[in-house]
N, C-alpha and C positions, 0 to 999 in steps of 0.2 A: 470354051472354058471348061477346065476339068474340075469336077466336084469331088472333094476329098471328104471321106466320112469323118465325123467328129471324133471317134476313138482314135483314129489314125493320127489326126492333128495333135491331140493331147500327147501322144507318145513321142511324136517328133519334137515337141516343145521341151519335154523333159530331157531328151537326148541332147538337145542344144545347150540347155542350161548346164548339164553335167560337163559338157565339153569346155564351156567357158570357165567353169570353176577349176577344171584340171589345168587349163592353160595358165591361169593366174597362179596356181600353186607351183607350176613348173618354173615360172619366171622368178619368184621370190623377191629379193632385194636388188636384183639386177646384177649381182656379183656371182651368181651361180651357186651360192651357198644356201643351205637350208636354214631358215630362221626358226629357232625354237626358243621357248621361254625357259631360261636357266637362271639360277641365283647368281648375284654378282660375285666375281672372284675377289678374294682379299689379297692384298700385296703386302709383303714384309716391309716394315719401316713406315707405314702410314700412321697418322695420328689416331688415337683411340676416340671413339665417339664421345661427344660432350655429355656430362652427367647433369641431371636436373638439380641434384643436391650435392654439395661438396663431400668428398670422401672423408670419413672420420679420421683417417690417418693424416690427411692433409691439414686439418684444422687443429689437431692435437699438438701442444707444445713439445719441443724436443726435450728429451730427458737429459739431465746433466750427468756427465760421466764421473764427476767427483762426488764422494759421499758427503752428505750434509750432517754435521754434528749437532745434536740437540742439547749438549751440555752447556751450562752458562759460562761466560767468559770469566776468568779469574782476575782479581785485582791484586796488585803488588802490595804486600804488607810492609810497614815501615821497619827499618832495621833496628833491633834493640840496642841499647847503649853498649858500647864496647865491642860491637860486632862489625863485620865488613859490610859496607853499604853496597847496593847494586852497581854503583859507578866505580867501585874499587877503593873508595875511601873508607874511613872508619868513623864511627860515631862515639865520641869519648863520653864516658860516664862522668857525672859531676864529681869534681875533686873535693876532698875533705880539706878544710883549711889547715895549713901547716902548723899553726899555733894552737890548734885544738879549740875547744869551746871556751866560753867566758869563765872568768874566775868567780867563784861563789864566796859568800861571806865566811863560811867555815874553813876556807882554804887560805885565808889572808890574816895578816896582823897589821894593825894601824899604829902609827907613831908620829910624833911631831919633831922635826929636826931643829937645827940651830937657827936662831933669828938672824936675819941679815938686814938691819934697819938702815934707813936712809931718808933724809929730809922730812923728818916727822912721821915717816911711814914704817910700820912694822911688817916684816915679810918672813913668814914661816913656811917651810916645806912640809906638806902633809904627805906622809909616805905610806904606801900599801905594799907589803912584802908577801910573796908567795911562800907559804909554809907547807904546801902539799907536796906530794911526790910526783906531780904531773905538771906539764906545761899548759898554761892557760893565758887568756888575753883580757886586757882592760881597755876600754875605749870611752872617751867623753869626760864628763864631770862627775866627781864624787859628791855625795851629800855631806853636810857638816852642821853641827849645832853645839853651842856651848851649853853646858848644864851645871846646875848647882849640886850640892851634896845630896839633896833629896831626889834628884833626877829631873827637876823642872828646867825648862829651856830658858836661857838668858838671851834676850835680844831676838831680832828677826833672823830668818834664814839668810845665809850668805847669798849675794848676787853673783851671777856668772859674768866673768870678764869675756868679751867676745874673742873667739879663737876657733881654729880649725881642728876638730877632733881627729886623732890618729889612733890606730889600733896598736896597742903596746903588748908585745908578747913577753911574758915573764916566765922564765923557767924556775924550777924549784930553787928558792933562796934569793931570787932576783926581785927587784922592786920597781914601782912606778910612783911618780910624785906629782902633786898639784900645788900651785902657789896659793897660800892663804894670806891675805893682806888686809890691813885696816889702819886708819889714822890713830896715832897715839892719843889717848883721851886727855892727857895732860896738855897736849898742844891744841887739840881741836875744841876742848871744853865740853865734850860729850859726857853724858852720865855713864858711869862704868860699873863693872862688877867683876869679881874674881871667880872664874869658873873652877869647878872641882874636876871637870874632865871635858874632853871634846869627843862627841859622838861622830863617827865617820861611817857613811853608808857607801859601799862600792857601787859602781855604775850598774844599773839594771837589777839591783838587789833591793830587798826590803828590810832585812835585818842589819842593824848597825854594829860597828865595832867600837869599843871604848878605848880611848887613848888618854894618857896623862897629859895635863896641860902645864907646860913650864913657863908660859909667857906672861904671867901676872895679869893685871886688870885689862879688860877688853871693853870697847864701847857697846852699850846695850840700847841706848835711846838718845834722842836729841840730835844736834847738828853734827854732821860728819860721823854718824854712827854705823855706817854701812860696812859690812865685812864682805870681801870678794874672794872668789875662787877662780882658778884657771883650769884649762883642760889638763888631763894627765899626760905626762911625758916619761920616757924611760929614765931609770936611775933613782937616786935618792935626793936630788936637789941640784941647784946651780953650783 
């Protein structure tokens, strides 16, 4: 048996270890290539790494390309009378009546026409004539009252005979008339009186006109003493 000194054995062990390490380094991965630590290569077209928080540009709403107006919307105004409407039509202004306004007391003259008696009934046309220089209208019933010489009324106000009022247009010099009727006092037995005049008030007026009364006694009280009036019609009587 050969005795090797301790220092010589330690040196041989180190040499063997170095040889083994060199052999392993030379073998590598078995492919003959040298394996080294290198950063991973990036390839074009690969997906970007995921982010922990969404991108601000991804969560922001897309801006509109059209400008937004802050002005309030306008509303269409109605077309004034006589102007063209938006649809192309026209809005007509209120028309003035062709006959003008109503006749006033100061523009009229009152008169009593000829009696047309029949079967104990007296029938007088009560006439209103336009004495003004303009055309005016009369519509409805006139007012009437018999008066004595001192201006006191005789009998009750006349009653209105049912009828349909019409608008009567009276030009200067033209007339409208209403029928004034009553039973003859000598036939009916009513108490009578002889009027000095007949007061006539045009429709819708307050001031009366005074007309001479040619008809003799009129009933003022008692049986069959009513006096009646009809609506106004064009002309001076039947």
